[in-house]
TORLO-564251 format. One line per field, with one value per residue: residue number from 0; x, y, z of N, C-alpha, C, O, CB in turn. Coordinates in Angstrom, 3 decimals, decimal comma, padded with zeros to 6 digits. Glycine has a CB too. Layout:
// TORLO-564251
num = [NUM:...]
n_c1 = [X:...]
n_c2 = [Y:...]
n_c3 = [Z:...]
ca_c1 = [X:...]
ca_c2 = [Y:...]
ca_c3 = [Z:...]
c_c1 = [X:...]
c_c2 = [Y:...]
c_c3 = [Z:...]
o_c1 = [X:...]
o_c2 = [Y:...]
o_c3 = [Z:...]
cb_c1 = [X:...]
cb_c2 = [Y:...]
cb_c3 = [Z:...]
// end
This chain:
// TORLO-564251
num = [0:1:2:3:4:5:6:7:8:9:10:11:12:13:14:15:16:17:18:19:20:21:22:23:24:25:26:27:28:29:30:31:32:33:34:35:36:37:38:39:40:41:42:43:44:45:46:47:48:49:50:51:52:53:54:55:56:57:58:59:60:61:62:63:64:65:66:67:68:69:70:71:72:73:74:75:76:77:78:79:80:81:82:83:84:85:86:87:88:89:90:91:92:93:94:95:96:97:98:99:100:101:102:103:104:105:106:107:108:109:110:111:112:113:114:115:116:117:118:119:120:121:122:123:124:125:126:127:128:129:130:131:132:133:134:135:136:137:138:139:140:141:142:143:144:145]
n_c1 = [000,848:000,639:001,527:000,217:002,215:003,751:005,222:007,230:008,253:010,539:011,531:014,742:015,212:014,576:014,299:013,849:011,267:009,789:010,196:008,445:006,038:006,349:006,393:003,692:002,441:003,366:002,063:-000,339:000,080:001,861:005,402:006,846:005,600:006,256:008,393:011,053:012,209:014,659:015,012:016,768:015,259:011,945:011,491:012,628:010,956:008,666:009,723:011,013:008,786:007,182:008,878:009,003:006,283:005,832:007,117:005,366:005,303:004,061:001,105:000,441:002,061:003,483:004,379:006,437:007,137:008,477:008,016:009,292:008,713:011,080:011,233:011,518:009,642:010,102:009,254:006,527:006,524:007,994:006,398:004,008:004,971:005,792:003,399:001,898:003,596:003,524:000,834:000,759:002,553:001,075:-001,195:000,010:001,207:-000,803:-000,942:-001,804:-000,504:000,362:000,277:002,035:002,871:003,678:003,273:003,802:002,920:003,612:005,751:008,356:011,669:011,519:011,441:008,812:007,241:008,448:007,723:004,932:004,676:005,955:004,159:001,921:002,746:002,825:000,075:-000,684:000,720:-000,644:-003,116:-002,389:-001,778:-004,311:-005,635:-004,148:-004,738:-007,527:-007,831:-006,508:-008,130:-010,518:-009,733:-009,076:-011,588:-012,801:-011,243:-011,923:-014,578:-014,504]
n_c2 = [-001,192:002,149:005,270:008,551:011,315:014,194:017,430:019,507:022,675:024,711:027,833:028,927:031,203:032,457:029,843:028,494:029,136:028,752:026,018:024,770:024,679:022,520:020,512:020,584:019,889:017,287:016,109:015,282:014,126:011,337:011,118:009,567:010,035:012,516:014,737:016,804:020,079:022,611:026,132:029,262:031,627:033,128:034,200:032,469:030,293:030,054:029,350:026,855:025,465:025,412:023,903:021,447:020,736:020,377:017,982:015,918:014,119:014,789:015,246:017,591:020,671:022,147:025,235:027,033:030,007:032,865:036,117:038,993:042,317:044,556:047,221:048,724:048,354:046,410:043,846:043,771:043,813:041,506:039,513:039,730:039,119:036,492:035,106:035,574:034,283:031,626:030,994:031,223:029,164:026,920:027,167:027,137:024,615:022,852:021,559:021,627:024,288:025,176:027,725:028,539:030,958:033,603:037,026:038,977:042,148:043,177:041,882:041,156:040,345:038,684:036,522:036,006:036,716:034,953:032,461:032,593:032,719:030,347:028,413:029,178:028,592:025,802:025,241:026,372:024,713:022,307:023,095:023,421:020,777:019,582:020,922:019,996:017,252:017,342:018,629:016,809:014,525:015,509:016,093:013,538:012,301:013,784:012,976:010,274:010,457:011,386]
n_c3 = [000,000:-000,935:000,452:000,692:-000,124:001,301:001,061:003,090:003,562:005,225:006,502:007,512:008,970:012,117:013,117:015,532:016,158:013,744:013,154:014,860:013,539:011,849:013,777:014,626:012,206:011,868:013,953:012,931:010,441:009,482:010,001:008,183:005,803:005,005:003,404:004,188:003,731:003,875:003,637:003,188:003,898:003,981:001,433:-000,377:-000,527:-002,431:-005,037:-004,596:-003,657:-005,957:-007,649:-006,261:-006,231:-008,943:-009,427:-009,131:-007,074:-004,706:-002,769:-001,610:-000,739:001,994:003,501:005,705:007,470:009,198:009,110:010,147:011,401:010,743:011,105:008,814:006,912:005,018:005,525:004,874:002,062:001,502:002,735:001,226:-001,355:-000,933:-000,228:-002,563:-004,392:-003,456:-003,875:-006,642:-007,301:-006,571:-008,246:-010,797:-010,826:-010,186:-007,813:-004,415:-002,514:000,572:003,062:005,943:006,842:008,727:009,634:011,990:013,406:015,811:017,002:019,258:020,144:022,671:025,532:026,235:023,893:022,062:023,120:022,832:020,001:019,239:020,232:018,755:016,152:016,257:016,399:013,904:012,187:012,578:011,532:008,838:008,212:008,528:006,464:004,270:004,346:003,991:001,457:-000,113:000,158:-000,954:-003,602:-004,411:-004,403:-006,436:-008,611:-008,749:-009,441:-011,960]
ca_c1 = [000,000:001,420:001,008:000,282:003,394:003,645:006,480:007,156:009,379:010,598:012,575:015,672:015,165:013,762:014,023:013,326:009,819:009,244:010,237:007,285:004,977:006,583:005,926:002,237:002,114:003,650:001,075:-001,477:000,537:003,040:006,687:007,316:004,900:006,617:009,761:011,297:013,198:014,995:015,444:017,302:014,216:010,621:011,526:013,068:009,970:007,810:010,414:011,163:007,436:006,800:009,709:008,560:004,931:005,905:007,667:004,276:005,457:003,402:-000,307:000,416:003,316:003,256:005,520:006,377:008,123:008,148:008,537:009,085:008,825:012,374:011,152:011,717:008,523:010,487:008,481:005,264:006,793:008,404:005,234:003,104:005,620:005,795:002,035:001,573:004,402:003,019:-000,426:001,092:003,161:-000,022:-002,018:000,797:001,543:-001,991:-000,772:-002,026:000,642:-000,232:001,151:002,074:003,781:003,077:003,937:003,246:003,344:003,996:006,712:009,612:012,450:011,523:011,042:007,350:006,765:008,934:006,872:003,615:004,739:006,255:002,889:001,054:003,204:002,361:-001,334:-000,749:001,189:-001,777:-004,099:-001,887:-001,936:-005,737:-005,941:-003,528:-005,523:-008,849:-007,757:-006,115:-009,330:-011,471:-009,222:-009,185:-013,010:-013,021:-010,580:-012,697:-015,859:-014,298]
ca_c2 = [000,000:003,376:006,384:009,872:012,045:015,641:018,163:020,581:023,605:025,629:028,847:028,836:032,444:032,207:028,402:028,049:029,345:028,166:024,552:024,294:024,379:021,138:019,672:020,508:019,158:015,870:015,589:014,741:013,377:010,571:011,615:008,798:010,523:013,920:015,090:018,119:020,878:023,883:027,240:030,317:032,510:033,023:034,600:031,331:029,208:029,821:028,659:025,449:024,885:025,121:022,805:020,206:020,419:019,922:016,628:014,943:013,196:015,264:015,614:018,993:021,233:023,135:026,127:027,773:031,075:033,920:037,354:039,981:043,743:045,076:048,664:049,427:047,938:045,366:042,647:043,814:043,434:040,098:038,684:039,741:038,378:035,069:034,579:035,567:033,249:030,307:030,794:030,977:027,829:025,959:027,285:026,728:023,191:022,039:020,900:022,599:024,823:025,745:028,690:028,758:032,092:034,632:038,323:039,780:043,544:043,578:040,922:041,592:039,160:038,470:035,151:035,959:036,659:033,731:031,356:032,751:032,367:028,909:027,701:029,525:027,854:024,412:025,268:026,635:023,498:021,369:023,595:023,100:019,329:019,332:021,414:019,076:016,015:017,606:018,891:015,543:013,687:016,106:015,901:012,108:012,056:014,376:012,125:009,037:010,765:011,765]
ca_c3 = [000,000:-000,975:001,246:000,095:000,354:001,448:001,241:004,073:003,414:006,359:006,443:008,647:009,751:013,307:013,105:016,828:016,106:012,513:013,235:015,622:012,575:011,436:014,891:014,540:010,981:012,117:014,910:012,189:009,262:009,904:009,505:007,029:004,619:004,836:003,054:004,782:003,015:004,499:002,790:004,056:004,408:003,362:000,032:-001,187:-000,496:-003,606:-006,122:-004,218:-003,610:-007,339:-008,146:-005,610:-006,697:-010,324:-009,520:-009,124:-005,938:-003,499:-002,808:-001,188:-000,254:003,050:003,646:006,966:007,658:010,151:008,530:011,204:011,119:011,164:011,235:007,547:006,066:004,073:005,833:004,129:000,677:001,496:003,052:000,073:-002,441:-000,580:-000,344:-003,993:-005,030:-003,065:-004,586:-008,046:-007,394:-006,528:-009,452:-011,963:-010,767:-009,944:-006,519:-003,341:-001,783:001,785:003,724:007,386:006,874:009,570:009,640:013,082:013,430:017,165:017,536:019,876:020,511:024,112:025,871:026,225:022,509:021,433:023,597:022,197:018,582:019,120:020,421:017,634:014,980:016,397:015,974:012,468:011,519:012,601:010,567:007,503:008,037:008,291:005,123:003,312:004,350:003,428:000,018:-000,744:000,109:-001,903:-004,961:-004,695:-004,743:-007,761:-009,601:-008,851:-010,057:-013,370]
c_c1 = [000,886:000,724:001,121:001,469:003,111:005,046:006,232:008,431:009,365:011,790:013,445:015,694:014,168:013,350:013,454:011,813:009,218:009,191:009,068:006,110:005,127:006,129:004,412:001,784:002,278:002,775:-000,053:-001,089:001,826:004,330:007,172:006,615:005,306:008,100:009,968:012,440:013,405:015,404:015,941:016,227:012,929:010,660:011,899:012,033:009,186:008,482:010,562:009,799:006,967:007,571:009,263:007,184:004,976:006,492:006,571:004,342:004,574:001,936:-000,484:001,808:002,959:004,534:005,370:007,506:007,571:008,804:008,243:009,328:010,158:012,402:011,326:010,677:008,888:009,627:007,156:005,462:007,162:007,191:004,279:003,682:005,582:004,409:001,609:002,320:003,927:001,704:-000,151:001,703:002,080:-000,856:-001,267:001,045:000,315:-001,920:-000,997:-000,716:000,069:000,768:000,938:003,080:003,105:003,949:003,343:003,776:003,855:005,022:007,940:010,355:012,610:011,119:009,532:006,810:007,215:008,088:005,492:003,668:005,140:004,971:001,945:001,457:002,845:000,911:-001,456:-000,249:000,104:-002,847:-003,663:-002,034:-003,395:-006,140:-005,372:-004,332:-006,882:-008,784:-007,339:-007,330:-010,326:-011,002:-009,268:-010,614:-013,323:-012,423:-011,354:-014,017:-015,723:-014,320]
c_c2 = [001,245:004,463:007,663:010,604:013,548:016,221:019,263:021,407:024,541:026,565:028,756:030,094:032,251:030,732:027,897:028,213:028,580:026,644:023,980:023,994:022,951:020,179:019,486:019,708:017,655:015,269:014,863:013,902:012,657:011,055:010,854:009,195:011,957:014,054:016,540:018,812:022,191:024,888:028,353:031,190:032,335:033,270:033,450:030,213:029,019:029,047:027,168:024,762:024,515:023,920:021,464:019,785:019,837:018,523:015,576:013,955:013,545:015,612:017,077:019,382:022,285:023,936:026,961:028,791:032,096:035,189:038,478:041,400:044,241:046,592:049,440:049,027:046,893:044,125:042,614:043,351:041,958:039,206:038,610:038,941:036,878:034,467:034,519:034,447:031,846:030,000:030,477:029,594:026,756:025,989:026,796:025,225:022,295:021,254:021,947:022,991:025,634:026,637:028,706:029,899:033,232:035,880:039,182:041,212:043,975:042,639:041,621:040,339:039,080:037,029:034,987:035,833:035,380:032,530:031,403:032,281:030,914:028,102:027,949:028,755:026,376:024,328:025,453:025,434:022,433:021,798:023,271:021,610:018,979:019,776:020,469:017,785:016,220:017,825:017,633:014,634:014,217:015,887:014,442:011,748:012,610:013,491:010,832:009,262:011,057:010,568]
c_c3 = [000,000:-000,162:000,441:000,713:000,358:001,567:002,264:003,949:004,610:006,220:007,689:009,513:010,890:013,403:014,426:016,912:014,928:012,587:014,027:014,692:012,058:012,535:014,825:013,329:011,210:013,209:014,180:010,971:009,659:009,229:008,279:005,727:004,262:004,505:003,469:004,051:003,761:003,430:003,711:004,694:003,635:001,859:-000,896:-001,277:-001,791:-004,739:-005,802:-004,149:-005,005:-007,880:-007,553:-006,105:-008,104:-010,471:-009,611:-007,971:-004,752:-003,735:-002,422:-000,703:000,790:003,251:004,908:007,056:008,642:009,634:009,520:010,711:011,661:011,245:009,938:006,502:005,024:004,280:005,068:002,689:000,578:001,723:001,868:-001,086:-002,176:-000,762:-001,812:-004,714:-004,701:-003,779:-006,054:-008,239:-007,402:-007,793:-010,694:-011,999:-010,652:-008,647:-005,432:-002,649:-000,630:002,510:005,232:007,580:007,611:009,593:010,759:013,043:014,801:017,792:018,103:020,312:022,025:024,371:025,786:024,795:021,818:021,859:022,939:020,748:018,361:019,246:019,239:016,373:015,067:015,923:014,470:011,662:011,487:011,601:009,135:007,218:007,769:006,882:004,066:003,217:003,689:001,919:-000,734:-000,892:-000,922:-003,336:-005,369:-005,100:-006,134:-008,857:-009,816:-009,577:-011,559:-014,311]
o_c1 = [001,777:-000,503:002,019:001,700:002,353:005,948:005,162:009,535:008,327:012,897:012,943:016,145:013,014:012,205:012,653:011,153:008,248:008,223:008,739:005,272:004,132:005,539:003,911:000,837:001,436:002,746:-000,658:-001,867:002,775:004,341:007,842:007,005:004,763:008,956:009,155:013,487:012,446:016,056:015,579:016,277:012,836:009,940:011,529:012,226:009,049:007,857:010,269:009,671:006,418:006,989:009,162:006,949:004,236:006,379:006,804:003,519:004,352:001,575:-001,437:002,614:002,210:005,636:004,309:008,663:006,365:010,025:007,090:010,049:010,352:013,463:011,287:010,836:008,039:009,305:006,710:004,656:006,702:006,981:003,790:002,967:005,365:004,269:001,027:001,745:003,925:001,487:-000,757:001,410:002,166:-001,186:-001,845:001,090:000,378:-002,748:-000,441:000,072:-000,614:001,960:-000,179:004,011:002,084:005,178:002,477:004,932:004,467:005,146:008,484:009,745:013,671:010,516:009,033:006,010:006,446:007,774:004,953:002,800:004,705:004,726:001,256:000,594:002,585:000,561:-002,247:-000,750:-000,055:-003,419:-004,491:-002,377:-003,689:-006,894:-006,040:-004,576:-007,336:-009,595:-007,768:-007,536:-010,910:-011,806:-009,474:-010,820:-014,029:-013,037:-011,435:-014,520:-016,692:-014,160]
o_c2 = [001,377:004,545:007,820:010,525:014,076:015,581:019,870:020,919:025,095:026,153:028,534:030,055:031,909:030,415:026,962:027,496:027,842:026,043:022,805:023,149:022,256:019,139:018,369:018,927:016,857:014,050:013,942:013,057:013,291:011,361:011,431:008,731:012,543:013,548:017,405:018,220:022,809:024,538:028,389:031,463:031,494:032,620:033,454:029,268:027,876:028,172:026,319:023,602:023,434:023,027:020,468:018,605:018,904:017,928:014,473:013,042:012,705:016,193:017,728:018,537:023,217:023,391:027,531:028,491:032,173:035,326:038,866:041,635:044,339:047,188:050,670:049,341:046,526:043,427:041,544:042,583:041,250:038,245:037,529:038,172:036,087:033,418:033,528:033,746:030,970:028,876:029,574:028,920:025,790:024,941:026,117:024,626:021,110:020,376:023,042:022,132:026,638:026,335:028,864:029,801:033,757:035,810:040,020:041,452:045,035:042,610:042,549:039,384:039,364:036,389:033,961:034,941:034,782:031,674:030,371:031,525:030,305:027,200:027,036:028,317:025,753:023,447:024,765:025,174:021,734:020,961:022,885:021,224:018,174:019,086:020,173:017,285:015,374:017,268:017,416:014,039:013,440:015,527:014,132:010,975:011,972:013,287:010,341:008,362:010,984:010,732]
o_c3 = [000,838:-000,111:-000,387:001,919:-000,455:002,108:002,298:004,194:004,971:005,871:008,791:010,658:010,635:013,727:014,432:017,665:015,097:012,121:013,869:015,010:011,855:012,241:014,952:013,424:010,799:013,377:014,729:010,528:010,121:008,037:007,422:004,656:003,326:005,232:003,143:003,788:004,223:002,447:004,887:005,893:002,741:001,100:-002,070:-002,042:-002,227:-005,338:-006,644:-004,540:-005,215:-008,496:-008,268:-006,367:-008,415:-011,542:-010,106:-007,895:-003,880:-004,759:-002,850:-000,313:000,497:003,182:005,160:006,764:008,881:009,711:009,708:009,741:012,873:011,432:009,943:005,322:004,212:003,319:004,656:002,163:-000,318:000,982:001,541:-001,728:-003,093:-001,391:-002,252:-005,547:-005,566:-004,233:-006,630:-009,227:-008,160:-008,348:-011,542:-013,074:-010,981:-008,406:-005,511:-002,253:-000,830:002,563:005,724:008,380:007,168:009,573:010,504:012,692:014,927:019,016:017,505:020,793:022,580:023,510:025,324:024,514:021,066:021,032:022,539:020,312:017,384:018,445:018,783:015,613:014,038:015,139:013,825:010,568:010,486:010,903:008,311:006,101:006,886:006,198:003,075:002,119:002,918:001,179:-001,867:-001,950:-001,678:-004,197:-006,542:-006,036:-006,916:-009,904:-010,942:-010,250:-012,314:-015,521]
cb_c1 = [-000,960:001,632:001,766:-001,053:004,633:002,777:007,009:006,974:009,297:010,679:011,965:017,067:014,765:012,513:015,287:013,993:009,488:010,081:011,543:006,869:005,004:008,076:006,326:001,643:003,011:005,099:000,498:-002,354:000,769:002,831:007,730:007,113:003,395:006,278:010,045:011,618:012,752:016,123:014,277:018,237:014,665:009,667:012,498:014,346:009,011:007,336:011,798:011,890:006,441:007,041:011,189:008,535:004,039:006,714:008,556:004,273:006,892:004,130:-001,129:-000,651:004,179:002,814:005,663:006,441:008,481:008,630:007,899:009,994:007,635:013,442:012,162:013,115:007,953:011,980:008,217:004,678:007,916:009,483:004,503:002,823:007,073:006,273:001,043:001,915:005,837:002,825:-001,331:002,053:004,143:-000,902:-002,461:002,122:002,463:-002,200:000,653:-003,007:001,590:-000,720:000,920:002,487:004,196:002,864:003,795:003,573:002,201:002,774:007,129:009,363:013,835:010,565:011,531:006,772:007,260:010,411:006,725:003,145:005,714:007,281:002,214:001,102:004,705:002,491:-002,090:000,072:002,435:-002,384:-004,294:-000,418:-001,426:-006,595:-005,380:-002,072:-005,711:-009,475:-006,772:-005,010:-009,991:-011,646:-007,798:-008,753:-013,957:-012,408:-009,145:-012,958:-016,497:-012,977]
cb_c2 = [000,004:003,838:006,515:010,662:011,729:016,021:018,760:020,018:024,411:024,851:030,261:028,560:033,675:033,103:027,641:028,826:030,854:028,593:024,102:025,337:025,384:020,913:020,296:021,901:019,629:015,697:016,735:015,861:014,333:009,092:011,531:007,319:010,452:014,723:014,879:017,991:021,138:023,706:027,746:031,187:033,957:034,005:035,734:030,778:029,454:031,132:029,295:025,328:025,866:026,346:023,063:020,380:021,675:020,886:016,338:014,191:013,173:016,465:014,711:019,229:021,848:022,450:027,035:026,811:031,756:033,569:037,651:039,683:044,538:044,605:049,111:049,155:049,126:045,018:042,565:045,235:044,300:039,831:039,234:041,179:038,845:034,870:035,448:036,928:033,397:030,233:032,045:032,047:027,590:026,226:028,739:027,459:022,932:021,094:020,237:022,031:025,703:024,629:030,079:027,422:032,524:034,104:039,029:039,138:044,435:043,644:039,935:042,569:039,184:039,468:034,778:037,216:037,872:033,497:031,414:034,227:033,276:028,460:028,140:031,039:028,012:023,914:026,389:027,883:022,953:021,279:025,120:023,526:018,570:020,065:022,838:018,768:015,508:018,821:020,039:014,835:013,618:017,619:016,425:011,279:012,708:015,794:011,811:008,462:011,952:012,496]
cb_c3 = [001,230:-002,430:002,593:000,308:-000,530:002,684:-000,122:005,533:002,062:007,685:006,305:008,140:008,853:013,291:012,782:017,961:015,994:011,309:013,866:016,682:011,398:011,104:016,251:014,486:009,806:012,489:015,773:011,748:008,006:009,600:010,597:007,283:004,841:006,105:001,517:006,293:001,545:005,537:001,850:003,272:004,347:004,012:-000,152:-000,626:000,610:-004,137:-006,371:-002,863:-002,960:-008,229:-007,815:-004,088:-006,669:-011,126:-008,321:-010,408:-005,491:-002,958:-001,873:-000,068:-001,428:004,382:002,413:008,157:006,303:011,617:007,114:012,383:011,743:010,224:012,193:007,013:005,380:004,224:007,333:004,149:000,093:002,578:004,284:-000,373:-002,617:000,869:000,467:-004,630:-004,625:-001,536:-004,460:-008,558:-006,222:-005,333:-009,649:-011,976:-009,601:-011,085:-006,390:-002,313:-002,711:002,722:003,158:008,204:005,442:010,996:008,257:014,435:013,011:018,044:016,455:021,096:019,827:024,845:027,277:026,900:021,727:021,790:025,136:022,262:017,867:020,201:021,743:017,371:014,815:017,883:016,694:012,120:012,216:014,022:010,735:007,361:009,281:009,345:004,927:003,717:005,783:004,103:-000,275:000,082:001,495:-001,627:-005,073:-003,470:-003,679:-007,829:-009,164:-007,463:-009,353:-013,522]
// end
């Protein structure tokens, strides 16, 4: 019996927070069904997501990043480019590309904020896993009905 495979891309920037999304994802999807890829930052995710989706090996590709406000508004442009790129990767490849990319406006590198966002990324990783499972099931039903 073959298992459905999923790709999970995670940005290394703020890895202590971002990696928690993978933890949440793996709470619902067995690790042996997930191939994990690291990229330097959020901006590099869409290209790799498209490349992975186009291989035909994955039912869905999930991407996680934490784009913080460095005080120069660059985060707004990066976050928008990433979300647009991930959507385009999914539409161009025909494979769902899911985003666990968060851009908080009030983040400060404190123990308190880091704990909040680590926990939040676990929740968001679970949400991405549920979305991946649901879209995979729905697309499977569509394929069977055709």
